[in-house]
Each structure stands twice: as structure tokens, then as C-alpha cells.
C-alpha positions as a printed Julia matrix, in Angstrom:
54×3 Matrix{Float64}:
 71.39  112.63  127.42
 68.01  111.61  126.2
 69.42  109.3   123.51
 72.23  107.47  125.7
 69.57  105.45  127.9
 68.42  103.98  124.58
 71.39  103.4   122.89
 73.23  101.48  125.67
 70.8    98.63  126.03
 70.4    98.56  122.4
 74.07   97.94  121.69
 74.07   95.57  124.59
 71.22   93.68  123.03
 73.18   93.53  119.74
 76.21   92.18  121.2
 74.25   89.36  123.07
 72.31   88.37  120.02
 75.64   88.16  118.12
 77.75   86.32  120.58
 74.61   83.8   121.27
 74.11   83.08  117.65
 78.07   82.41  117.32
 78.16   80.21  120.31
 74.85   78.2   119.4
 75.14   77.7   115.65
 78.29   79.06  113.97
 81.21   77.95  116.38
 83.32   76.31  113.57
 82.06   77.97  110.5
 84.17   81.35  109.94
 82.51   82.6   106.66
 78.92   81.62  107.56
 79.43   83.47  111.1
 80.46   86.37  109.45
 77.68   86.68  106.64
 75.11   86.27  109.85
 76.92   88.73  112.14
 76.72   91.27  109.38
 73.12   90.57  108.56
 72.28   90.79  112.43
 74.03   94.18  112.51
 72.26   95.56  109.54
 69.06   94.19  110.91
 69.88   95.95  114.17
 70.73   99.26  112.52
 67.65   99.36  110.14
 65.48   98.85  113.43
 67.13  101.46  115.06
 66.9   104.27  112.22
 63.52  103.19  111.63
 61.95  103.18  115.09
 64.63  104.73  117.64
 66.33  107.41  115.87
 64.4   110.76  116.56
């Protein structure tokens, strides 16, 4: 139960960042949007694995 309160806001922040970047910068650019989204997810995963996983 200790991990869930940390993971839920983290995943919500990931979703907000991805959707925000998509809407603000890459609305009509499919491949660029896909690459940036993959990069954002990789960065979030790296931060999670480095700092939040116990």
C-alpha cells in the first residue's frame, strides 16, 4: 500500500505532460509527436527507477 500513493500522482503527471506537449507543440506532426512521447516516457521511467523505486 505504501507504493500506490506515490505511483498514482506520478502516472497522472506523466499523462498531463504528454497530453500538454501534444496539444501545445505537436498537434499535426505524428512522427515528431511519437518520438517526443517516447522520450518523455523514458525520462519519467528513468526518474522513477532512480529516485522513487525502493
